[in-house]
C-alpha positions, 0 to 999 in steps of 0.5 A: 534763816537758821543760825549756827548751833553751838553743837557744831563745835562739839563735833568729834574729829571723825565727824569733822573729817567725814563732813570735809570729805563729803563736801569736797566730793560734792555729796549731800550731807546726812540729815543729822548734820542739819540739826547738829550744824544749824539751830532749828526751833521746829520740833516737827517738820514735814518733808517731801520730795522736791520741797521748796519755800519758793512760790509762784510770783507770776502776775498775769492780766485777767481778761474780762469775758462777761459782766454780770452786775445788774442791780438787785431789786433792793438796790435799784433805788441807788442809782448812783451806784450803776450806770445807764446800762445797769453796770456797777460803776464803783465798789467791789464786783464779785469775781468768777475766774477760770484758770490755774489757781496757782497763777490766779492767786499769784496775780491776786497777791502781787497784781493790781487786784490786790488793792481792790481786795485790801479796799474791800477789807481783805479776805476774811474767809477762805473755804476750799474743797481741793481734789482729794480723789487720788484716782480722779483724772478730771473725767466725769459723767454729767446728766443732762436732760435725763441723758448721761454724758461722759466728759473727758479732761481737756489739756489744761485739766490733764496737766493739772492732774499730772501736777497734782498726782503725777508723783503721788502724795509728793506732788499733791502735798507740794501743790497744796503747800504752794497754794496755801502759802499764797492764800495765807498771804492774801488773808486779812489778819482776822481771817479764817481758812477752812480746808475740806478733805477725806480719808485719802489725804486728811493726814497730809493736809493737817501737816501741811496746814500746821507748817503753813499757818502754825499749830498755834493757829489751829482752831478746829477739826470739824467732822462732816457726818452724812448718811449713806445708803447702807451696804455690806463691806469688809470694813466700817462704812465711811460716812464722814469727811474732815474740815480743818479750820485755821486762823491767820492771826491771834484773833478771828471773826467769831459768831457763835452758832447754836444747835437745837437739842431735844426736850429730853436733853434740855430736861436732863441737863437743865440743872447741871453746873458748868464752870460757875454757871448752869447748863440751864443758862447756857441752854437758854431760850435765847440761844436756841440751843447748845453751842454748836459742836464740831461734829455736823450732820448735814445731808448730801446733795442728792436726787431731787434736791433743788440745790442739785446742780449735777456736779459730782463733788457738790457740797451742800449749802447748809455745810458751807453756810455754817462756816460763812456765818460763824467766821464772816460778817455781812459785806465781808469778802470771802473766797473759794479757789477750788469752787467746783459747783459754786456752792460758796458763791451761792451761799455768799450771794444769799448771806450778803458777802462779797466773793472771789471764786476760781476753778480750772474746770470749764464745767465747774465755771459753767455750773457756777455761772448758772447758780 
């Protein structure tokens, strides 16, 4: 809570009369008085129409529709972990949840599953790719068996679109702010969050993340560069998205990643000094290259790519894998609350991580279920 500011006692008589008149008339005070009357250490603040610090506190029960927990081949010898039907009898079970992630997050935070999350070590990593296409309305073209079908949004998706873009940027920022607060409160103290966005909303997203997590916990602005079919246009061709990485606390899980360099680059920089050590030592054979930079070139999932699930906004596994490997360890719990095509779940399975994935779209749940 803000504390009275000493500057309040230095108001002029005219300002005091104005304040009294405004309060008696029940009118809002000019913004300047908030800083004159109360101490506020924030140098910069993001403000939008309808801003509130309140977040959802609803706790709704989860209804289990399906168990998919047959033991993998490598764990079939661990008979005590599974009952006679192959159903897991103890320990963490991965969760694919259909529903509004605002309600899902609130229920995970304050409901009985919170204990399971904490027993699993807490959420070590969150990757989200929220809807940032302002013109999107949850309708999409789906290709099945060589034919293209147009999917119209259902009632829940129509409501989600209204809440996300109904007032333009105001409602988008408000939607993300509340969900990011809930995600932050679920994260482990050494956890990380990666938020994917493009040119439409990345400026808003950075400001919201600064406010929710604090600028001191900003780690990286990652540029995902991808190649596009060249086409003439009255502007430079857009060929990248932005991914913001923030940590939950002072320390975070970090597994250094490396990228291969050409022989010419290794030869060129092999003997140059870098802060007391040579680049030859940094670019050693053991490191398999140089420490990875914050610009990643990863191809889109297109055409005959075996990863292609036919989901319009699908992201490549190689992209998500870099984040998962860098900021989590095998056995850690990770989450994606806008899971879309299910790439995060697929990567988690391959890398031995536990996971929670949620989405409001039935097609997203169906696509993730098939992976």
